[in-house]
C-alpha positions in Angstrom: 13.8 22.6 8.3 10.3 24.2 7.9 7.3 22.2 9.0 3.7 22.4 7.9 1.1 21.9 10.6 -2.2 20.2 10.1 -5.0 19.0 12.5 -4.6 15.5 13.9 -5.1 12.7 11.4 -4.2 9.0 10.8 -0.9 9.5 9.1 1.2 6.9 11.0 2.9 4.9 8.3 3.9 2.4 7.2 1.4 0.0 8.7 0.8 -3.7 7.9 -2.3 -4.2 5.8 -3.2 -7.5 7.3 -5.7 -10.1 6.0 -8.0 -11.0 8.9 -9.9 -14.3 8.8 -13.0 -14.9 10.9 -15.9 -17.3 11.2 -15.4 -21.0 10.8 -14.1 -23.3 8.0 -17.7 -23.8 6.9 -18.6 -20.0 7.0 -15.3 -18.1 6.8 -14.7 -14.6 5.8 -11.6 -12.5 5.1 -11.1 -8.8 5.1 -8.3 -6.3 5.1 -7.4 -4.3 8.2 -4.9 -1.4 8.3 -5.4 -0.4 11.9 -3.5 -3.1 13.9 -0.4 -3.6 15.9 1.2 -5.1 19.0 0.1 -3.8 22.4 2.1 -6.0 24.9 4.7 -8.7 25.0 3.6 -10.7 28.1 0.9 -11.7 27.5 1.2 -11.2 23.8 -1.5 -8.8 22.9 -2.7 -7.2 19.6 -5.6 -5.3 18.3 -7.6 -4.6 15.2 -9.9 -1.6 14.7 -13.0 -2.3 12.7 -16.0 -0.2 11.7 -19.2 -1.7 13.3 -20.8 -1.5 9.8 -18.3 -4.1 8.4 -19.7 -7.6 7.7 -16.9 -9.2 9.8 -17.5 -7.0 12.8 -20.5 -9.1 14.1 -18.8 -12.4 13.3 -15.8 -11.4 15.5 -18.0 -9.8 18.2 -20.0 -13.0 18.5 -17.2 -15.6 18.2 -14.6 -13.6 20.1 -11.8 -14.9 17.8 -10.0 -13.9 14.6 -6.7 -14.6 12.9 -4.3 -11.9 11.7 -2.5 -13.2 8.5 0.5 -11.2 7.4 0.4 -10.6 3.6 3.3 -10.7 1.1 3.7 -8.7 -2.0 2.3 -11.7 -3.9 -0.9 -11.1 -2.1 -1.2 -7.3 -2.8 -4.2 -7.7 -5.2 -6.0 -9.9 -2.7 -5.3 -7.4 0.1 -6.8 -4.6 -1.9 -9.8 -6.6 -3.1 -10.6 -7.8 0.4 -10.4 -4.2 1.6 -12.9 -2.8 -0.9 -15.4 -5.7 -1.3 -17.8 -6.9 1.4 -18.3 -10.5 2.5 -22.0 -9.8 2.6 -22.2 -10.3 -1.2 -18.9 -11.8 -2.2 -17.0 -14.9 -1.3 -13.6 -13.1 -1.3 -11.7 -16.3 -0.5 -12.9 -17.9 -3.7 -12.7 -14.7 -5.8 -9.1 -14.2 -4.8 -8.1 -17.9 -5.2 -7.0 -18.1 -1.6 -6.9 -21.2 0.6 -7.7 -21.8 4.2 -6.1 -24.1 6.7 -7.4 -25.3 10.1 -5.9 -23.8 13.1 -4.6 -25.8 16.1 -5.9 -23.1 18.4 -9.6 -22.7 17.6 -12.3 -22.6 15.0 -11.1 -19.7 12.8 -9.1 -20.9 9.8 -5.9 -19.3 8.8 -4.7 -18.2 5.4 -2.4 -20.8 3.7 -0.6 -18.2 1.6 0.4 -16.1 4.6 3.9 -16.6 6.0 2.7 -15.9 9.6 -0.7 -16.2 11.1 -1.6 -15.0 14.6 -4.6 -16.7 16.3 -6.3 -14.1 18.5 -8.9 -14.3 21.3 -10.8 -11.0 22.0 -10.4 -9.7 25.6 -12.1 -6.3 25.2 -14.1 -4.3 22.6 -13.5 -0.6 23.0 -15.6 1.9 21.0 -13.3 4.7 19.6 -15.4 6.7 17.2 -15.6 5.5 13.6 -14.0 2.2 14.6 -14.2 -0.2 17.6 -11.0 -1.7 18.8 -10.9 -5.5 19.4 -8.1 -5.9 21.9 -7.0 -9.6 21.8 -4.5 -12.0 23.3 -2.4 -13.9 20.7 -2.9 -17.5 21.8 -1.1 -19.2 18.9 1.1 -18.5 15.9 1.6 -20.5 12.7 4.7 -19.9 10.6 5.5 -21.2 7.1 8.3 -23.7 7.6 10.2 -22.4 4.6 11.0 -19.2 6.6 12.2 -21.1 9.7 15.9 -22.0 9.7 17.6 -25.1 11.2 18.1 -23.3 14.5 14.3 -22.4 14.7 14.7 -18.7 13.8 12.0 -17.1 11.8 13.5 -15.2 8.8 10.6 -13.0 7.5 12.9 -10.8 5.5 12.8 -13.6 2.8 9.0 -13.6 2.6 8.4 -10.2 0.9 6.1 -8.7 3.5 3.7 -5.9 2.4 3.4 -2.4 3.9 0.7 0.3 3.5 1.4 4.0 3.7 -1.1 6.8 2.9 -3.2 4.9 0.4 -0.4 3.0 -1.3 1.1 -0.5 -1.0 4.9 -1.0 -0.7 7.3 -4.0 -0.6 9.4 -3.9 2.5 13.0 -3.0 1.6 16.4 -4.1 2.7 17.4 -4.7 6.3 19.2 -1.7 7.8 19.8 -2.9 11.4 18.6 -5.2 14.1 17.2 -4.6 17.6 20.0 -3.4 19.8 22.7 -3.1 17.1 23.3 0.6 18.0 24.7 -0.3 21.5 26.2 -3.7 20.7 29.8 -4.1 21.6 32.2 -4.7 18.7 33.8 -8.1 18.6 37.5 -8.1 19.4 39.9 -9.8 17.2 43.0 -11.5 18.6 46.1 -9.9 17.2 49.4 -11.9 17.3 
């Protein structure tokens, strides 16, 4: 198969277009971040990369805290709006009809409409170029109870999570495997 080669660019996809809340319940802001992910399991670590010119940058830098809220396809319009409008001149929470809930882990509220919210405390700010990376420990998680089964397992496949790839939003599709399934031993059946 023939390949076409380009210079390095940000073409890793899909990524989660998360809604990040920052500030306090009295002065909260929300904005969309496409550059995020998990860095470590123990301790649980994540990051968001934010342009220093963004309104939320200073809020997070000063408070040292933020919440990553996973969006669903029902939130796609809010995700887009919160990514193209600034909190300097727009109350995006009100404009999008969103609702905030207090967190049990700190002052930053979480998004009620999100199936999962990760409360994060900044451990390091690393300048990278156009963006600075806020490396953070995930100190608490809030999950919508309707996606937790009777055994305590989180079933996010039912929530309709949103993905972003090269300027477009997508609904996550069908399940096609689970961690470790490629090496899992087949169950033996007793034949009589």
